[in-house]
C-alpha positions in Angstrom: -40.4 102.2 -18.9 -42.5 104.1 -16.4 -41.7 105.0 -12.8 -43.8 102.2 -11.2 -43.0 99.4 -13.7 -40.0 98.2 -11.7 -42.1 98.3 -8.4 -44.8 96.2 -10.1 -42.2 93.6 -11.2 -40.7 93.4 -7.7 -44.0 92.7 -6.0 -45.4 90.3 -8.7 -42.5 87.9 -8.7 -43.6 84.2 -8.4 -43.3 82.7 -4.9 -40.3 80.5 -5.9 -38.3 83.5 -6.9 -38.9 85.4 -3.7 -36.2 85.2 -1.1 -36.9 82.9 1.8 -37.4 84.5 5.2 -36.1 82.6 8.2 -38.9 81.7 10.7 -36.9 83.7 13.3 -37.3 86.8 11.2 -41.1 86.5 10.8 -42.8 89.7 11.9 -46.3 90.5 13.1 -47.0 92.1 9.8 -46.0 88.9 8.0 -48.6 87.0 10.2 -51.2 89.8 9.8 -50.8 89.8 6.0 -50.9 86.0 5.9 -47.3 85.7 4.6 -46.1 82.4 5.9 -42.3 82.1 6.3 -42.7 78.3 6.7 -43.7 76.3 3.7 -46.6 73.8 3.8 -44.1 71.0 3.3 -42.1 72.1 6.3 -45.3 72.2 8.4 -46.3 68.7 7.3 -42.8 67.3 8.0 -42.9 68.7 11.6 -46.3 67.1 12.2 -45.2 63.8 10.7 -42.0 63.9 12.9 -44.1 64.4 16.1 -46.6 61.7 15.1 -43.8 59.2 14.2 -42.4 59.6 17.8 -45.8 59.2 19.5 -46.7 55.9 21.2 -50.2 55.9 22.7 -49.8 54.8 26.3 -53.6 54.2 26.6 -53.7 51.7 23.9 -53.5 48.0 25.0 -51.7 47.2 21.7 -48.6 49.0 23.0 -48.4 46.6 26.0 -46.9 43.1 26.2 -46.9 40.5 28.8 -44.6 37.5 29.4 -44.7 34.6 31.9 -41.1 33.9 32.9 -39.5 31.5 35.4 -36.9 32.9 37.8 -34.1 33.7 37.3 -35.4 35.8 34.4 -32.2 37.1 33.0 -33.4 40.7 32.8 -31.2 43.6 33.8 -33.5 46.4 34.9 -32.5 50.1 35.3 -34.4 53.0 37.0 -35.8 55.8 34.8 -34.8 59.4 35.4 -36.3 60.7 38.7 -38.5 63.0 36.5 -40.5 59.9 35.5 -39.8 57.1 38.0 -40.4 53.4 37.3 -38.0 50.9 35.8 -37.2 49.6 32.3 -35.4 46.7 30.7 -31.8 47.8 30.2 -30.6 44.5 28.8 -31.3 40.8 28.5 -28.7 38.3 29.6 -27.6 35.9 26.9 -29.1 32.5 27.5 -31.5 33.8 30.2 -35.2 33.0 30.3 -36.2 36.4 28.9 -33.7 36.2 26.0 -34.8 32.6 25.2 -38.5 33.7 25.3 -37.7 36.4 22.6 -40.5 38.9 23.2 -38.9 41.5 25.6 -36.9 44.3 24.1 -34.5 46.7 25.7 -36.3 49.9 26.7 -39.6 48.2 27.6 -41.2 49.9 30.7 -42.3 47.6 33.6 -45.9 48.3 34.5 -47.1 45.3 36.6 -45.9 42.1 38.2 -48.6 39.5 38.3 -51.6 41.6 39.5 -49.5 44.3 41.3 -49.0 47.7 39.6 -45.3 48.7 39.8 -45.3 51.6 37.3 -43.6 54.7 38.8 -42.2 52.8 41.8 -38.6 53.3 42.8 -36.1 50.6 41.7 -35.9 48.6 44.9 -39.7 48.5 45.5 -40.4 47.4 41.9 -37.8 44.7 42.0 -38.9 43.6 45.4 -42.3 42.7 44.0 -40.6 40.5 41.4 -38.4 38.9 44.1 -41.4 38.3 46.4 -43.6 36.8 43.7 -44.4 33.2 44.2 -45.3 30.5 41.7 -43.5 28.6 38.9 -43.6 31.7 36.6 -44.1 35.4 37.1 -46.2 37.5 34.7 -44.6 40.8 33.7 -46.7 43.5 31.9 -44.6 46.0 30.1 -45.2 49.1 28.0 -43.4 49.1 24.6 -42.2 52.7 24.6 -40.1 55.3 26.5 -40.6 56.6 30.0 -41.6 60.0 28.6 -44.3 58.3 26.5 -45.7 56.4 29.5 -45.2 58.9 32.3 -45.1 62.2 30.4 -47.9 64.7 29.5 -49.4 62.4 26.8 -48.9 59.2 28.9 -51.4 57.0 30.4 -53.5 58.2 33.3 -53.0 56.5 36.7 -56.7 55.5 36.6 -56.3 53.9 33.2 -53.2 51.9 34.4 -55.0 50.9 37.6 -57.9 49.5 35.4 -55.4 47.8 33.1 -53.7 46.0 36.0 -57.0 45.2 37.8 -58.2 43.5 34.6 -55.1 41.3 34.4 -53.1 43.5 32.0 -52.8 42.0 28.6 -52.6 38.4 27.4 -49.1 36.9 27.9 -47.2 36.5 24.6 -46.1 33.1 23.6 -42.3 32.5 23.2 -41.1 33.6 19.8 -37.9 31.7 19.6 
């Protein structure tokens, strides 16, 4: 056996036999040489995880609308101050919203009748519901989290203004 035969074997080992390097231990030389410390499967899993959590706030398919009589039987809660607005915390058993069967906990309130309430403080948004007149009140809600609606990838205010100005989305019929 020659002097360099052992070196040759060490550097020609198949990829599966090489020791894995933590991504925290990746060096500039690793990047320069194209030695990835993250496998292609790990990269694909990270992308899939990000995409699975994404809800497009500028797609009408992610909005619902309901026409409900008062009292609606909805318990609203204010989002964190970072985002503002209110969301459906719970539905009262036997209430109009629970009987209707379309609303879900976590839905973000966007508009009441033709008035945009997204991002408003709790009292102002609920005041619009209380002040609404008519036999029923139309609520337009976003089916997603506050971060998805108000965060970096959320809907622009201009898009929401246009959505509300055009009447929101068609009210869903009762499902139960």
